[in-house]
C-alpha positions as CSV (number, residue, x, y, z in Angstrom):
1,M,93.1,87.5,125.4
2,T,96.6,87.9,127.6
3,M,99.5,90.2,126.4
4,L,101.4,86.8,125.8
5,K,98.8,85.7,123.3
6,R,98.4,89.2,121.5
7,A,102.1,89.6,121.4
8,A,102.4,86.2,119.9
9,L,99.9,86.8,117.1
10,L,101.5,90.3,116.5
11,A,104.8,88.4,115.8
12,A,103.5,86.0,113.5
13,A,101.5,88.8,111.9
14,L,104.7,90.9,111.2
15,A,107.2,88.2,110.6
16,P,106.3,85.3,108.7
17,T,109.4,83.7,108.6
18,A,109.5,83.1,112.3
19,A,106.8,80.1,112.1
20,M,107.8,76.5,112.2
21,A,111.5,77.6,112.1
22,Q,114.1,74.9,112.8
23,D,117.1,75.9,114.7
24,D,120.0,74.3,116.6
25,G,119.2,75.5,120.2
26,L,119.6,79.3,120.0
27,N,120.0,80.8,123.3
28,I,119.2,84.7,123.2
29,A,119.6,87.3,126.4
30,F,117.7,90.3,126.8
31,L,119.4,93.1,128.7
32,A,116.2,95.2,130.2
33,A,117.0,98.6,130.9
34,S,115.1,97.8,134.2
35,S,113.3,94.5,134.6
36,Q,111.1,95.8,137.2
37,N,109.9,98.4,134.6
38,G,106.7,97.5,132.9
39,F,107.6,98.7,129.3
40,N,110.8,96.3,129.5
41,Q,108.8,93.6,130.8
42,A,106.4,93.8,127.7
43,V,109.5,94.0,125.4
44,Y,110.2,90.7,127.1
45,A,106.9,89.3,126.6
46,G,107.4,90.0,123.0
47,I,110.7,88.5,123.0
48,E,109.2,85.0,124.7
49,A,106.1,85.2,122.3
50,A,108.4,85.1,119.1
51,A,111.0,82.7,120.7
52,A,107.9,80.1,121.4
53,D,107.7,80.0,117.4
54,Y,110.9,78.8,116.9
55,D,112.0,75.2,117.6
56,N,114.9,75.4,120.3
57,V,115.1,79.0,120.9
58,T,115.3,80.0,124.5
59,T,115.4,83.5,126.0
60,E,116.7,84.9,129.6
61,I,116.2,88.4,131.0
62,F,118.6,90.5,133.1
63,D,117.9,93.4,135.1
64,G,119.9,96.6,133.9
65,E,118.6,98.4,137.2
66,F,118.2,101.5,135.2
67,S,122.1,101.9,135.9
68,A,124.3,102.2,132.8
69,Q,127.5,100.6,134.9
70,V,125.1,97.6,135.5
71,Q,124.1,97.1,132.0
72,F,128.0,97.7,130.9
73,S,129.0,95.0,133.4
74,Q,126.2,92.6,132.4
75,V,127.4,92.8,128.5
76,E,130.9,92.1,129.2
77,D,129.8,89.2,131.5
78,L,127.8,87.6,129.3
79,V,130.0,87.9,126.3
80,A,132.8,86.0,128.4
81,G,130.8,83.4,129.9
82,G,129.8,82.2,126.1
83,R,126.2,80.7,126.9
84,F,124.6,83.5,124.9
85,D,124.4,83.3,121.0
86,A,123.0,87.0,121.1
87,L,121.9,90.0,122.6
88,I,119.0,92.1,122.6
89,V,119.4,95.1,124.5
90,T,117.2,98.2,125.8
91,P,119.9,100.5,126.7
92,N,120.4,102.8,129.7
93,D,123.2,104.6,128.2
94,T,122.8,104.6,124.5
95,V,126.3,106.1,124.3
96,G,128.4,104.5,126.9
97,I,127.1,100.9,126.0
98,A,128.6,101.0,122.5
99,T,132.0,100.2,123.5
100,A,130.8,96.9,125.4
101,L,128.6,96.2,122.3
102,E,131.4,96.6,120.0
103,Q,133.4,94.0,121.9
104,A,130.4,91.6,122.2
105,T,130.1,91.6,117.9
106,A,133.6,91.5,117.7
107,A,133.9,88.1,119.8
108,G,130.9,86.8,117.3
109,V,127.9,87.9,119.5
110,P,125.1,89.7,117.3
111,V,123.4,92.3,119.1
112,A,119.7,93.9,118.3
113,A,118.8,97.1,120.1
114,T,115.0,98.2,121.0
115,L,113.4,101.3,121.6
116,F,116.7,103.4,121.1
117,P,119.7,103.4,118.3
118,I,123.1,102.6,120.1
119,G,125.7,105.4,119.6
120,P,126.1,109.2,120.0
121,D,123.4,110.2,117.2
122,L,119.8,109.4,118.5
123,S,118.7,110.4,115.1
124,Q,120.6,107.8,113.3
125,M,118.6,104.6,112.8
126,E,121.2,102.3,110.9
127,P,123.8,100.8,113.0
128,Q,126.6,103.3,114.6
129,V,128.2,99.8,116.4
130,D,130.1,97.5,114.0
131,G,128.3,94.1,113.8
132,L,125.1,95.7,115.2
133,V,122.2,93.1,113.4
134,T,119.3,95.6,113.9
135,T,117.6,98.5,115.8
136,V,114.0,98.5,116.4
137,A,113.1,102.1,117.4
138,A,111.8,105.4,116.2
139,D,113.9,108.9,116.9
140,P,113.0,110.1,120.1
141,S,112.9,113.5,119.2
142,I,110.1,113.1,116.5
143,G,107.7,111.4,119.2
144,A,108.5,114.4,121.7
145,R,107.8,116.8,118.8
146,I,104.3,114.9,118.0
147,Q,103.5,115.3,121.8
148,A,104.4,118.9,122.1
149,E,102.3,119.9,119.1
150,A,99.3,118.4,120.6
151,V,100.3,120.4,123.9
152,V,100.2,123.5,121.5
153,E,97.1,122.9,119.9
154,H,95.6,122.3,123.4
155,C,97.1,125.5,124.5
156,E,95.1,127.7,121.5
157,G,93.4,130.5,123.0
158,I,95.1,129.9,126.7
159,D,97.0,132.8,127.7
160,P,99.2,132.2,129.6
161,C,99.2,128.2,129.3
162,R,101.5,127.0,132.0
163,V,103.1,123.8,131.3
164,V,104.6,121.3,133.6
165,V,106.9,118.9,132.2
166,L,107.8,115.5,133.8
167,I,110.5,113.7,132.4
168,G,112.6,110.5,133.0
169,Q,115.8,111.3,134.1
170,L,117.8,114.4,132.6
171,V,120.7,112.2,132.8
172,F,119.5,110.1,130.2
173,P,120.6,111.0,126.8
174,F,117.3,110.2,125.1
175,D,115.5,111.8,127.7
176,N,117.6,115.1,127.6
177,L,117.0,115.0,123.7
178,R,112.6,114.6,124.4
179,Y,113.1,117.6,127.0
180,E,115.2,119.7,124.5
181,T,112.5,119.1,121.7
182,F,109.7,120.0,124.1
183,Q,111.4,123.3,124.9
184,E,112.2,124.1,121.3
185,V,108.5,123.1,120.2
186,L,106.7,125.0,123.0
187,G,109.1,128.1,123.1
188,E,107.9,129.1,119.8
189,H,104.8,130.3,121.0
190,D,104.6,133.3,123.1
191,N,101.6,132.2,125.2
192,I,103.1,128.9,126.8
193,E,105.4,128.8,129.7
194,I,107.2,125.6,131.1
195,V,106.7,126.7,134.7
196,A,108.4,123.8,136.2
197,T,110.4,120.3,135.3
198,G,110.3,117.3,137.5
199,E,112.0,113.8,137.1
200,G,109.7,110.8,137.4
201,N,112.3,108.2,137.0
202,Y,109.6,106.3,135.3
203,S,107.6,105.7,138.5
204,P,104.4,106.6,139.8
205,E,105.6,107.1,143.0
206,E,108.7,109.4,142.1
207,S,106.1,111.4,139.8
208,L,103.9,111.7,142.8
209,V,106.8,113.4,144.9
210,A,108.1,115.5,142.3
211,M,104.4,116.8,141.0
212,Q,103.7,117.6,144.8
213,D,106.7,119.8,145.1
214,I,106.1,121.3,141.8
215,L,102.5,122.2,143.0
216,Q,103.6,123.8,146.0
217,A,105.4,126.4,144.2
218,N,103.2,126.5,141.1
219,P,99.6,125.8,142.0
220,D,98.0,127.0,138.9
221,I,98.8,125.2,135.7
222,D,97.1,123.9,132.7
223,V,99.3,121.1,131.3
224,V,101.2,118.0,132.1
225,L,103.4,117.0,129.6
226,S,105.3,113.7,130.2
227,N,107.2,111.3,128.2
228,A,106.2,108.4,130.3
229,D,102.6,107.2,131.2
230,Q,103.8,106.1,134.7
231,H,104.2,109.7,135.4
232,L,100.9,110.7,134.7
233,M,99.5,108.2,137.6
234,G,101.6,110.1,140.1
235,A,100.4,113.6,138.6
236,E,96.9,112.7,138.9
237,I,97.3,111.6,142.5
238,A,99.2,115.0,143.2
239,L,96.4,117.2,141.6
240,D,94.0,115.5,143.3
241,D,95.7,116.0,146.6
242,A,96.0,119.6,146.0
243,G,92.1,119.7,145.3
244,I,93.0,120.6,141.6
245,D,90.3,119.0,139.6
246,V,92.1,116.7,137.2
247,S,89.6,117.3,134.3
248,D,90.7,120.8,134.4
249,V,94.7,120.0,133.5
250,Y,95.4,118.4,130.2
251,L,97.6,115.5,130.9
252,I,99.5,113.9,128.0
253,G,101.8,111.1,128.6
254,G,103.9,108.3,126.1
255,G,104.2,104.9,125.9
256,L,100.5,104.1,125.6
257,N,100.0,101.5,128.5
258,Q,96.4,100.1,129.6
259,I,95.9,102.0,132.5
260,T,96.3,105.2,130.6
261,V,94.2,103.9,128.0
262,D,91.6,103.0,130.4
263,G,92.2,106.5,132.1
264,I,91.9,108.4,128.7
265,R,88.2,106.6,128.6
266,Q,87.4,107.7,131.8
267,G,88.6,111.2,131.4
268,L,91.3,111.2,133.9
269,Y,93.9,111.6,131.3
270,D,93.8,113.0,127.5
271,A,96.2,111.6,125.5
272,S,99.4,109.3,125.1
273,L,101.9,109.0,122.7
274,A,101.9,105.1,121.1
275,Q,104.2,103.1,121.4
276,F,104.6,98.9,121.0
277,P,107.2,97.2,123.2
278,A,105.9,93.7,122.6
279,S,105.9,94.5,118.7
280,M,109.6,95.6,119.3
281,G,110.6,92.6,121.4
282,A,109.1,90.1,118.9
283,A,110.8,91.8,115.9
284,A,113.9,92.2,117.5
285,L,113.9,88.3,118.5
286,D,113.0,87.4,115.0
287,A,115.9,89.6,113.2
288,V,118.7,87.9,115.6
289,V,117.6,84.5,114.8
290,G,117.4,85.0,111.0
291,H,120.9,86.7,111.4
292,L,122.2,83.6,113.1
293,R,120.5,81.3,110.3
294,G,122.3,83.2,108.0
295,E,119.0,85.6,106.4
296,E,119.4,89.0,105.6
297,V,117.6,91.1,107.9
298,P,116.8,94.9,108.0
299,T,119.2,96.9,109.7
300,W,116.3,99.3,110.9
301,I,112.9,98.5,111.9
302,N,110.5,101.5,112.3
303,E,109.0,101.2,115.6
304,R,105.7,103.1,114.2
305,E,105.5,100.5,111.1
306,L,105.1,97.7,113.8
307,R,101.2,99.0,114.1
308,E,100.1,101.2,111.5
309,D,96.5,100.7,112.9
310,V,97.2,103.0,115.8
311,P,98.0,106.8,115.3
312,A,101.0,108.3,116.8
313,I,98.7,110.3,119.5
314,V,95.8,108.4,121.2
315,D,93.3,110.4,122.5
316,R,89.4,109.8,123.9
317,E,88.1,110.3,120.4
318,W,90.1,107.7,119.0
319,L,89.4,105.1,121.6
320,E,85.7,105.7,121.3
321,A,85.7,104.9,117.5
322,H,88.1,102.0,118.8
323,P,86.2,100.5,121.9
324,D,87.7,97.1,121.3
325,F,91.6,98.5,121.4
326,E,94.0,97.2,124.2
327,A,97.4,98.3,124.5
328,E,100.6,96.3,124.5
329,W,101.3,96.4,128.1
330,Q,99.3,97.1,131.5
331,G,101.7,99.9,133.1
């Protein structure tokens, strides 16, 4: 079954109001943080699949290029152009883009946020922007805490337990919050030491370079903790190139893509924080369409509740018990 079909089934199961709806030509833009990023592509796959359940709902994706400035300008241009009835945004700058989105909602263009809330408080899921329709997300610090606690469990009996952190970009507010959470949780344990931090920019290639540099100065490590599965791919290659047995290092990522699922099953990786981009996209699409049709929609849709059949941390033991499980995105 293709990812698109899976996303459509998820959308139908999660949002029964979507089926057989009658709409008068709605055009919805998805502003991806980066259209080249696999996670964002899966969000859009969910949007497209949910849109297919309606009559006359069309969608279009825009590439934010992992740039706050590019995405801000896109909002302004799309609102001024008047082609779109609503926007769905996976933000690069959760704070800076708020001003542009306030202008959009004031102009009568409703907005839904995916992955992160829009505004200065990343723990506040209720709208911080006037007119924001819904946020499909979970507090990123909660997921980071769950990941760090898994590392703490692994490090029991290891002293010192040397941890490398691979983060996306510390300039992003959400990645900075995740990193601070990692530091807070791990810092409570005297046997755990963060020996180095690298920025992977959600790219296996950039993660490879970052990890190679780290290993030159820190050849003895026990854990690689990352917020993104893409970083594990680069870390794995760097470890192998350095002659380090990957099975001796605990590797935990985030996002739960299919490449990582396969890697966990094979013993290359150890765990990943589960996330559900296609389900997020479908839920956001249904929310803005419902809003445009005059329906009352939830202002916050908890990402975790979209797939309650999957635990927060997926590891080999869980996957062995669920051999048919497939992730919502390839990687």
